[in-house]
N, C-alpha and C positions, 0 to 999 in steps of 0.2 A: 600450573597448567596453562598452555597457550591458547586453547580453544575459547571461543566466545559462545555463550549461550544466548539464544534469542527466542522470541515467541512469534510464531506465525499464526495470525488470527484471520479468519474469513467469515463473512456473514453471507449466507445463501438466501436467495429469494426464488422460490420454485426451483428451477434447474440451473439458475445462473448465480454466479458469484456477484452479489450486489456490491460488496466492497471487501477489499483485502489490502495487504501491504502495498502491492504494486499500484492499485488504483488510488490509494491514499497518497502515494508518492507522486502519481500523475496529477492529482488535485493540487498538491504542494507546488509542483512545477508550473502548472497553469497559473496559479496565484502569483508565482515569482516572475513569470515571463509575460503574462497577460496575453497568451497565445497558445492554442492547442498545437500548432505546428512547431513553434519554438520549444514548447514543453516536450514534444515528441523527440526533437533533435537532442535535447539535453539528456534524454533517457535512452538514446540510441534505438528508437523504434520509429516505424513509419508513421506518417500522419494518419493514414488509413487505420492502422491499429489503434492509435490513440483515440481517434474519433469513435471507433467501434466500442472501446472501453467506456468512453464518456456516455455513449448512447445506452449501453447496458445499465450504467449507474442511473441515468435519467429515467429509464423505464422501470427500474426496481424501486425507486423511492417515490414518495408521494408528490414531490416537487423536483424540478430540474436542479442539478447540482452545479451545472456549468451553463452560462449564458454566452452565446457567441454573437458577434456582430457581423453583418454582411461585409464582405471585402469591398474594397474600392481602391482609389488611387494610393492610399496609405495603408492598405490592408484592413482586415476586419478586426481581429482580436477576440479575446474571450476573457471572461472573469468568473470567479467562483461566486455563486449566489449565496444569499443568507442561509438557505437550506444546506448548501454545500459546506459552508463554514461550520454549521451545527454538526452535520454528519461527520466531517473530518475531525472536528474536536472530540466528539464522542468516540469515534473509532480510535483515535490516539490515546484517549483515556482508557479504553478497554484494553488496548495493547499493553499499556503500562501496568494496569491492574492484573492482567493475566500473567505477565512475566513475574511481577512481584509475588503473586500467590504461588507460583510454581518454582520460584528460584531455588529454594532449599532442596526439594527432591531432585531437581535437575542437576544441581551441583553434586549431589550424592551419586546420581546416575553417571555423571561425567567421570567421577573417580573410578567407577567400575569399568570404564572403557580402557582396555589394555592396561589394567592395573594403575590407572591414573596417568599413564604416559601417552601422550598424543604423538603418533609418528609424524615425521616431517611431511609425508605425502598425504596426510589426513586433511580433510576440509577444515578451514579455520572457523567454521560456524556450525554449531550444533543447533538443531531446530526441532520443534514439535508443532503440531497443528491442532488447533482447537476449532471444532465445527460448531456453529451456533444455529 
């Protein structure tokens, strides 16, 4: 079978998605680039969108996940806080655990799709969502 099975996990706080795969990827990109704008560019999103996602995360958690520095001659920059590192690590652990727990039934479900044959036009990724 050529499809890939993945787990999409999101944690909600009130009406907002506190963290999900996209926000975790954004945190990883901010860590790597030390910049919200550079992270946004690597993810093909606008700076405004990235900043709004960071703002949601910072409001949902008890401590800010990203700390920005004011711009200047050499630009501002941003880094993941200790709380951001903890949240990101725990989220990645939850993703791995959810996928590991669901792998066998997902594999069985995948075999039921078109009698186990994935057509060439089918998406390359099968996904399920777990709401917490």
